Every structure is written in C-alpha cells, then in structure tokens.
C-alpha positions in Angstrom: 95.7 78.5 107.3 92.6 80.4 106.6 93.2 84.1 105.8 91.3 86.9 107.9 91.4 89.2 104.9 92.6 87.1 101.7 94.4 90.0 99.7 96.3 87.3 97.7 93.0 85.8 96.4 91.8 89.2 95.3 95.1 90.0 93.9 95.2 86.8 91.8 91.6 87.5 90.6 92.4 91.0 89.4 96.1 90.6 88.3 95.7 91.1 84.7 94.1 94.6 84.9 96.3 95.6 87.9 99.6 94.7 86.2 98.4 96.4 83.0 97.6 99.5 85.1 101.0 99.5 86.8 102.8 99.2 83.5 100.9 102.2 82.2 102.2 104.3 85.0 105.7 103.0 84.6 105.5 103.9 81.0 104.7 107.5 81.4 106.7 108.1 84.6 104.5 110.6 86.3 104.6 109.0 89.7 103.4 112.0 91.7 99.8 113.5 90.9 99.8 111.7 87.7 96.7 111.5 85.2 95.5 108.2 87.0 94.9 110.4 90.3 92.6 112.8 88.5 90.8 109.9 86.8 90.4 107.9 90.1 89.0 111.1 91.8 86.4 111.4 89.1 85.4 107.8 89.3 85.4 107.8 93.0 83.0 110.9 93.0 80.8 109.5 90.5 80.6 106.0 92.6 79.5 107.8 95.7 77.3 110.5 94.0 79.4 113.2 95.1 80.2 116.4 93.4 84.1 116.3 94.3 86.6 113.7 95.5 90.1 114.6 96.8 92.7 111.9 97.2 95.4 112.3 99.7 98.2 110.0 101.5 96.2 108.2 104.0 92.9 108.0 105.8 94.1 109.9 108.7 95.0 113.0 106.7 91.6 112.5 105.0 89.8 113.5 108.4 92.4 116.1 109.2 91.9 118.0 105.9 88.3 119.0 106.2 88.8 120.1 109.9 91.8 122.3 108.9 90.1 123.7 105.9 87.1 124.8 108.2 89.5 126.4 110.5 88.5 124.3 113.5 91.1 124.8 116.3 91.8 125.9 119.9 88.5 126.4 121.9 86.5 124.1 119.6 85.0 121.0 120.7 84.8 117.9 118.1 82.5 115.2 119.0 83.5 111.7 118.1 83.0 107.9 119.5 85.6 106.2 121.8 85.0 102.8 120.3 86.9 103.5 117.2 90.5 103.4 115.7 93.0 105.9 117.1 93.0 107.9 113.8 89.5 109.2 114.5 90.1 111.2 117.7 93.8 111.5 116.9 93.5 114.4 114.3 91.4 116.7 116.5 94.3 117.7 118.8 96.3 118.2 115.7 94.2 121.3 115.0 94.3 122.4 118.6 90.6 121.5 119.0 89.4 119.2 121.9 87.8 115.6 121.3 84.7 115.1 123.4 83.9 111.3 123.5 80.2 110.2 122.7 79.0 106.6 123.4 77.7 104.5 120.8 74.4 102.4 120.1 74.6 98.9 121.4 73.1 97.0 118.3 75.1 98.9 115.3 78.0 100.5 117.0 77.3 103.7 115.4 77.5 107.1 117.2 74.4 107.3 119.3 72.4 110.5 118.3 70.6 110.9 121.8 74.1 110.8 123.6 75.4 113.2 121.0 72.7 115.8 121.9 73.2 115.5 125.5 77.1 116.0 124.9 76.5 119.1 122.9 74.2 120.5 125.5 76.6 119.8 128.3 79.5 121.4 126.4 77.4 124.7 125.6 76.1 124.7 129.4 79.8 124.5 130.7 80.8 127.4 128.3 84.5 126.4 128.1 84.5 125.1 124.5 82.4 125.8 121.5 80.8 122.9 119.7 82.3 122.8 116.1 82.1 119.5 114.5 81.2 115.8 114.7 83.1 112.9 113.3 80.8 109.9 113.0 82.3 106.4 112.1 81.0 103.8 109.7 82.3 101.0 111.9 82.7 97.5 110.7 81.4 98.5 107.3 77.9 100.0 107.8 76.4 103.4 107.9 76.1 105.6 111.0 72.6 107.0 111.4 73.3 110.0 109.2 69.8 111.4 108.9 69.5 111.9 112.7 73.0 113.1 113.2 72.8 115.5 110.2 69.6 116.9 111.7 71.2 117.6 115.0 74.3 119.0 113.3 72.3 121.3 111.1 70.1 122.6 114.1 73.3 123.1 116.2 75.6 124.7 113.6 78.0 122.0 113.5 80.0 120.5 110.6 79.5 116.7 110.0 82.3 114.2 108.9 81.5 110.7 108.0 84.7 108.5 108.6 84.0 105.7 106.2 87.6 104.2 106.7 85.8 100.8 107.2 82.6 101.7 105.5 83.5 102.9 102.0 80.7 102.0 99.7 78.1 101.5 102.4 74.6 103.0 101.7 71.5 104.0 103.7 68.3 104.2 101.9 70.6 103.8 98.7 72.6 106.9 99.4 76.2 107.2 100.5 77.2 109.1 103.7 78.3 112.0 101.7 74.4 112.7 101.1 74.3 113.8 104.6 77.7 114.7 105.7 79.7 117.9 104.9 82.7 115.6 104.1 83.0 111.8 103.9 86.4 110.3 104.3 88.0 107.0 103.6 91.2 105.0 103.9 92.8 102.9 101.2 95.0 100.8 103.6 95.2 97.5 101.9 93.0 95.7 104.4 90.2 98.2 104.2 87.1 97.3 101.7 88.5 99.3 99.0 92.4 99.0 99.5 95.5 99.9 97.8 98.7 98.1 97.7 100.2 100.9 100.0 98.7 103.6 102.1 96.1 106.3 100.8 92.9 108.0 101.5 90.3 110.4 100.2 87.6 113.0 100.9 84.3 113.3 99.5 82.2 116.5 99.4 79.5 118.5 97.6 81.1 121.7 98.6 83.5 123.0 95.8 85.0 125.8 98.1 86.0 123.1 100.7 87.6 120.9 98.0 89.7 123.8 96.7 90.9 124.6 100.2 91.8 120.9 100.9 93.4 120.7 97.5 95.6 123.6 98.7 96.2 122.0 102.2 97.3 118.6 100.9 100.1 120.1 98.8 101.8 122.4 101.4 99.2 125.2 101.4 99.8 125.7 97.5 97.9 128.6 95.9 95.0 127.3 94.2 92.6 129.0 91.6 90.7 131.2 94.3 94.0 132.5 95.7 95.5 133.7 92.3 92.3 135.0 90.6 92.6 138.7 89.6 96.2 138.8 90.9 99.4 139.5 88.6 102.0 137.1 89.6 105.8 137.5 88.6 106.6 133.9 89.5 105.4 130.3 89.1 102.4 130.2 91.6 103.7 126.7 92.5 105.9 128.4 95.0 103.3 130.6 96.3 102.0 129.2 99.4 98.7 130.7 100.9 98.2 128.7 104.2 100.1 126.1 106.3 99.5 122.6 104.8 100.8 119.1 104.6 102.3 116.9 102.2 99.6 114.3 101.5 99.4 113.2 98.1 98.3 109.7 96.8 100.9 108.1 94.5 100.0 107.7 90.8 100.8 103.9 91.1 98.1 103.5 93.9 95.6 105.4 92.0 96.0 103.1 89.0 95.6 100.2 91.1 92.6 101.6 92.9 91.0 102.4 89.5 90.9 98.6 88.7 89.8 97.7 92.1 86.9 100.3 92.2 85.8 98.8 89.0 85.6 95.2 90.7 84.1 96.7 94.1 80.3 96.5 93.3 80.7 92.8 92.8 82.8 92.4 95.8 80.1 94.2 98.0 77.7 91.6 96.6 80.1 88.8 97.6 80.5 90.2 101.1 76.8 90.3 101.8 76.5 86.7 100.7 79.3 85.7 103.1 77.6 87.7 105.8 74.3 86.0 105.1 76.0 82.6 105.6 77.6 83.6 108.8 74.1 84.9 110.1 72.5 81.6 109.3 75.2 79.3 110.6 75.9 81.1 113.8 72.1 81.5 114.8 71.8 80.9 118.5 75.5 80.4 119.4 76.6 83.9 120.2 75.4 86.6 122.3 74.8 88.6 119.1 75.5 88.5 115.3 75.6 91.9 113.4 72.6 94.0 113.1 72.6 96.4 110.2 70.8 99.7 110.6 67.3 99.7 108.8 67.6 100.6 105.2 71.3 100.1 105.2 73.7 98.2 103.1 77.0 97.2 104.7 80.3 96.6 103.0 81.3 94.1 105.8 84.8 95.4 106.6 84.4 93.1 109.4 82.1 90.3 110.7 81.8 91.0 114.4 80.1 88.7 116.8 79.6 89.2 120.6 80.6 86.3 122.9 80.6 86.2 126.6 83.7 84.3 126.8 85.4 86.1 124.1 89.0 85.5 124.5 88.6 81.8 125.1 86.7 81.5 121.9 89.5 83.2 120.1 92.0 80.9 121.5 89.8 77.9 120.5 89.7 79.1 116.9 93.3 79.9 116.8 94.1 76.2 117.7 92.1 75.1 114.5 93.9 77.5 112.3 91.1 80.2 112.2 92.3 83.9 112.7 90.3 86.4 114.6 90.8 90.1 115.7 89.4 92.0 118.5 88.2 95.6 117.9 88.8 97.5 120.2 90.0 96.1 123.4 90.8 99.4 124.9 88.5 102.2 123.9 90.3 105.5 123.2 89.0 107.3 126.4 90.8 104.8 128.5 94.1 105.1 126.6 96.8 107.6 128.1 96.9 110.3 125.4 93.1 110.4 125.5 92.0 109.9 129.0 92.1 113.6 130.0 89.7 114.6 127.4 85.9 115.4 128.0 83.2 112.6 127.6 79.4 113.1 127.1 77.2 112.9 130.4 76.9 109.5 131.6 80.3 108.3 130.3 80.7 105.4 127.7 79.2 102.3 129.3 78.2 100.8 125.9 81.7 101.5 124.4 83.3 99.6 127.7 80.9 96.8 127.4 81.5 96.1 123.9 85.3 96.1 124.3 84.9 92.9 126.3 82.5 91.2 123.9 83.3 91.6 120.3 85.2 89.3 118.1 85.7 89.7 114.3 85.8 86.4 112.1 87.4 86.2 108.6 85.6 88.2 106.0 86.5 89.1 102.5 85.0 88.9 99.0 86.7 85.6 98.1 85.7 83.8 101.3 84.2 80.4 100.1 81.3 78.5 101.4 83.4 75.6 102.3 85.7 77.7 104.4 82.9 79.4 106.3 81.5 75.9 107.0 84.7 75.3 108.9 84.6 78.6 110.8 81.0 78.2 111.7 81.6 74.6 112.9 84.4 75.7 114.9 82.5 78.5 116.6 79.5 76.2 117.3 81.9 73.6 118.5 83.1 75.9 121.4 81.8 74.8 124.7 83.5 77.5 126.8 
C-alpha cells in the first residue's frame, strides 16, 4: 500500500536524533515549557528570519492568539477565504468578531487581492462592521500574494495574518510570509510539512509587544514583564493574571522532536520539490490542471493537488490500485451550517465552489521515491473516465 504521507519513513530516517532528543527530556523531566521549548522558538524564528517565535498548543490557537492580542472582537470584520480548513474561520467568532468570506485566485488558490479590496469596500459602505484584519492562507504549501495583500492591509489599516499551517517554510522572492504579515502562524500537526508527534503550533512576528501579549495569553493571561515593571509585588507573579487567556503550551517533548525535524527540514523541502517536478513532468496533458506556483515562490508542497473533471471517479480508480488520495475541500466553509450565515464579498465565491468539485491531492512527502511516483503517474494516465 502506498502511503499518502509517509511518516514512518521519515521517522526511520531521523530515528537516532529523535530518540536521543526524547531521552534528554526524560532525563531532565521538565515536561511543560522546558528548555527545549525556548531553544525551538529561537531556532524557528531564525529559520524564518523573524524577530520572535511563540510556540503554542496547536495551529488553531496560533491564529486565535494574535487576534486576541490585538483586541479584535464584536463589531469587527475579519476577512478570510472559504476554501480552507475550518480552523481558519473558526477562531474569528471565538473573539466575537465576524468572518467575511473572500474568494480565491483560480490558479494558486490564494486569497484574491482584488476580491479582498471589493469586500473591504462593501463592508465599509454597509457600515455595520469595522474592517479589522485579514487571514490569508498558504494553501497546499505555497505563499499567498503577500506583497499585494499587505499593501491593501496597510492602506486600509488592517492587521494581516499569514495562516501557514500548510505552508511553513514557503517563500516568496526568498522571503518568508512574516516579511509582510503582522503575524505568521503554523501548525505542527503530524501530517504538516513540519510535523510533531502530537499537536502543536507557533506564531512568528517581528512585533515584540505582540509577542509579549501572546506570551501572556497562552498561559492563562499571566503577568509578563510589561505588566509588572515598576510594581511592587507581595506575591509570586505566577499567580497574577492580567488578561483572560487560554492554556496553550507546546509540550517539551514535542519541542525536542521538532528541533531535530527542523534541522532536516531544508533537505526535505528540496526533496518535495523534486517530487513535485516529477509529477509535473509525468502528468502533463492528462488533467485539467497541475499546480501553479506564484511567481517568485517556493512551495513546501504540503499537498500535490491536481484538477480533474471526473475527480471522484479518478479517486475511485486510484483506490482500486492501492493509491490513496484526498479531496480538499469538498464543502467550502461558507456552505457549512455554522458558517452559512456569515457575510461574503461581492459576487460570492464562484471560484471556491468550482474548485471544490475538481481538486484531488496525490501522495506527497519527502521520502516519495521515483519508482512509487511512476506507479501513481501511470495509474492517473491510465484512467479513461
């Protein structure tokens, strides 16, 4: 059976380093916010060229934390795509704010800057909500068009979050999304490009004050340096809570594992690109579309997504040959019951709705061999539906 994402092969390749990292944590016993957490945050920030990294319990909390830290809430509009996983819009109502769904580009699936501009203008004209932030998504491993999105956000006075759960490590003109975004978030769910052996997430930012507020929020709104400066405390500041927060800490064991995985990650990005190149060459002419990468972009290929007019029949054909596939996202968020009542940008979301009927992800990971890919390509090309 071919693996869709072969975590076992990666584990075997990195087993000596990971086993040693786990043993180090077991030896010192600091299982929550231990030294490996601080070390991992430092390495993560350096990898992305960010001033600060803040780890947390999962990629969903990572999106919520900057929204909370900015005080976004009732009466605010937060613009986001509908063609994404639930975590992207889910966190917006947590704060009391309202998600406004914006359509995507037909080639890269990134948030459409022109559609974003018209959605912001429509919300301002209606006067019910105040435009406050944008959450763009680095879908399937590649960067959204951050230079254009950031220019819009700066002009309109909106905060910009790069949801890089699928795109951690992607670049545009050699720069990571945090170059343009006020905060870039990611997930360490095991199947992500940089995955842990459990859950986890992180926020990257160049804003020291934002980092400090998020540091407070991830640990029950604890007092941080800016809260206690100049104050005489008669008790341990550990029990001084300055804001309503959450419990969202990255386990030390996961941080230790991620340190080793991060060290191997640049090589894995190269291997994923080689696999993507093999797919692109082998699948020419047999699909409606193979992936388009934004000009100047480097994808980390969280998924390799093709478009096919008879997508479901192709998936069934591949399954009969032991080849797994996945459909992202068969029901866009604006068509799901909890989100159906939220606003949409002018013109609706026709591209999101069309892509939901066409896209199919093929096996993709850093340990995908040419021999296995040849089998997959031959099976796709052999489909006559």
